[in-house]
C-alpha positions as a printed Julia matrix, in Angstrom:
183×3 Matrix{Float64}:
 -47.56  -17.45  -60.15
 -44.95  -16.68  -57.9
 -44.17  -20.3   -56.91
 -43.96  -20.36  -60.28
 -41.75  -18.04  -61.15
 -39.15  -19.85  -57.32
 -39.01  -23.07  -59.61
 -39.0   -21.94  -63.08
 -37.68  -18.13  -63.71
 -35.6   -17.64  -60.08
 -33.47  -14.94  -62.34
 -36.81  -12.66  -62.34
 -36.42  -12.65  -58.56
 -33.74  -10.95  -58.94
 -35.74   -8.12  -60.77
 -38.53   -8.71  -58.18
 -35.93   -7.72  -55.7
 -34.4    -5.36  -57.0
 -37.99   -3.18  -58.17
 -38.46   -3.36  -54.78
 -39.12    0.2   -52.63
 -36.04    1.35  -50.3
 -38.27    1.38  -47.67
 -39.83   -2.03  -47.75
 -35.79   -3.23  -47.08
 -35.55   -0.35  -43.98
 -39.17   -1.95  -42.52
 -37.67   -5.33  -42.79
 -34.38   -4.25  -40.75
 -36.4    -2.68  -38.03
 -38.71   -5.92  -37.76
 -35.5    -7.7   -38.11
 -34.41   -5.33  -35.05
 -37.6    -5.42  -32.89
 -37.25   -9.22  -33.4
 -33.73   -9.92  -31.98
 -34.7    -7.91  -29.21
 -36.91  -10.9   -28.08
 -33.91  -12.89  -28.24
 -32.17  -12.2   -24.91
 -33.72  -12.37  -21.82
 -35.37   -9.08  -20.32
 -37.88   -7.66  -17.7
 -40.69   -5.85  -19.18
 -44.02   -4.19  -17.74
 -47.41   -5.73  -18.3
 -48.2    -2.59  -20.77
 -44.73   -3.62  -22.85
 -46.43   -7.32  -22.66
 -49.2    -6.43  -25.01
 -47.28   -3.94  -27.4
 -45.57   -6.71  -29.93
 -49.05   -8.38  -30.5
 -51.3    -5.59  -31.05
 -48.03   -3.67  -33.66
 -48.01   -7.29  -35.39
 -51.93   -7.22  -35.86
 -52.05   -3.49  -36.62
 -49.5    -4.57  -39.47
 -51.49   -7.47  -40.41
 -54.4    -5.55  -40.83
 -52.75   -2.48  -42.07
 -51.46   -5.36  -45.21
 -54.95   -6.51  -45.55
 -56.47   -2.96  -45.76
 -53.31   -2.24  -47.91
 -53.67   -5.11  -50.19
 -58.15   -5.65  -50.45
 -58.64   -2.16  -49.12
 -60.7    -0.39  -52.96
 -62.62   -4.41  -53.57
 -62.94   -6.17  -50.28
 -64.25   -9.67  -50.39
 -67.14  -10.09  -47.91
 -66.08  -11.85  -45.27
 -62.46  -10.43  -44.75
 -62.78   -9.7   -41.2
 -64.6   -12.15  -39.8
 -61.85  -14.77  -41.12
 -59.1   -12.86  -39.57
 -60.4   -12.17  -36.66
 -62.0   -16.57  -36.79
 -58.04  -17.31  -37.63
 -56.88  -15.3   -34.97
 -59.35  -16.08  -32.23
 -59.18  -19.58  -32.88
 -55.44  -19.95  -32.25
 -54.92  -18.22  -29.11
 -58.1   -19.89  -27.86
 -56.27  -23.86  -29.09
 -53.04  -22.42  -27.83
 -54.29  -21.59  -24.66
 -56.2   -25.2   -24.51
 -53.15  -26.78  -25.56
 -50.12  -24.91  -23.71
 -51.89  -22.9   -20.91
 -48.39  -21.55  -19.17
 -46.09  -19.79  -20.76
 -42.46  -21.08  -20.59
 -40.82  -21.77  -17.22
 -38.5   -19.38  -16.67
 -40.44  -16.64  -17.35
 -41.94  -14.83  -13.51
 -44.74  -12.34  -12.39
 -43.54  -10.06   -9.88
 -47.08   -8.44   -8.46
 -45.85   -5.82   -7.0
 -43.49   -4.2    -9.24
 -45.74   -5.38  -12.45
 -43.19   -6.9   -13.97
 -42.35   -9.86  -16.1
 -39.03  -11.49  -16.29
 -38.88  -12.9   -19.42
 -36.71  -15.37  -21.23
 -35.28  -14.88  -24.55
 -36.76  -16.62  -27.55
 -36.2   -16.67  -31.3
 -40.2   -17.11  -32.15
 -41.09  -13.73  -32.24
 -38.24  -13.36  -34.66
 -39.11  -15.84  -36.67
 -42.59  -14.92  -36.68
 -41.85  -11.58  -37.7
 -40.11  -12.52  -39.93
 -42.65  -14.83  -41.4
 -45.2   -11.95  -41.71
 -43.33   -9.48  -43.26
 -42.16  -12.13  -45.97
 -45.92  -13.14  -46.53
 -47.43   -9.7   -46.92
 -43.82   -9.18  -49.64
 -45.25  -12.46  -51.23
 -48.66  -11.24  -51.67
 -47.78   -7.62  -53.21
 -45.57   -9.58  -55.25
 -48.47  -11.54  -56.36
 -50.54   -8.7   -56.98
 -48.37   -6.83  -58.19
 -48.27   -9.79  -61.07
 -51.56  -10.95  -60.97
 -53.54   -7.77  -60.24
 -57.57   -9.95  -60.89
 -56.53  -11.72  -57.43
 -57.59   -8.3   -55.72
 -61.28   -9.45  -56.92
 -60.76  -12.97  -55.66
 -62.86  -14.34  -52.7
 -60.77  -17.57  -52.43
 -57.38  -15.93  -52.42
 -58.74  -12.63  -50.17
 -59.78  -14.51  -47.9
 -56.89  -17.01  -47.51
 -54.69  -14.17  -47.11
 -56.97  -12.77  -44.13
 -56.78  -16.31  -42.34
 -53.05  -16.35  -42.98
 -52.36  -12.5   -41.21
 -54.9   -13.94  -38.64
 -53.6   -16.32  -38.35
 -50.1   -14.37  -37.33
 -52.14  -12.27  -34.98
 -53.54  -14.88  -32.98
 -49.97  -16.47  -32.64
 -48.6   -13.35  -31.23
 -52.04  -12.14  -28.62
 -51.07  -16.4   -27.52
 -48.28  -14.99  -26.05
 -49.54  -12.17  -24.7
 -52.69  -14.31  -23.04
 -50.46  -16.72  -21.09
 -49.02  -13.79  -19.51
 -52.14  -11.75  -19.01
 -53.32  -15.09  -17.57
 -50.18  -15.8   -15.19
 -50.47  -11.86  -13.82
 -53.39  -12.82  -12.95
 -53.11  -15.85  -11.5
 -50.01  -14.2    -9.51
 -51.76  -11.7    -8.42
 -55.27  -14.01   -7.16
 -52.44  -16.06   -5.09
 -50.84  -12.55   -3.61
 -53.89  -11.52   -1.67
């Protein structure tokens, strides 16, 4: 329905945006700041490497529960986990190493990370996916009980989580290799 509105009644989008609670725009601003912080070169600890993927996984799981928690379709968790783990596995197989400019310092357990716009793009895509799902469910509440729709959304949220986890997995792998070579 949302695609139909965009194509045939774009003026209705103004109403949808106007009726969006203000806290949603505050959340978007915070997420944009988080994503923008990933664009500059920085040094981060091993624990902090996992903060963004864990936070985004929590956001996607919360989004899934908020959309379908009262009437969960069977297999939602499985669809999320399958999409997440499949993307991590495929990503590690296709490109096992982090970007060439990435360095791990075993003594201090810190990474030198190059800046990247990819986390920002993923954060924005995840936010707008959740926004679109919520608009769609507000326009068509019966979709919350349609297993096919719920499974697609679960897989999409899982895919986003997998993409965030992939970066952390590559960095963890680099840390393990670096630590092994130091010993």
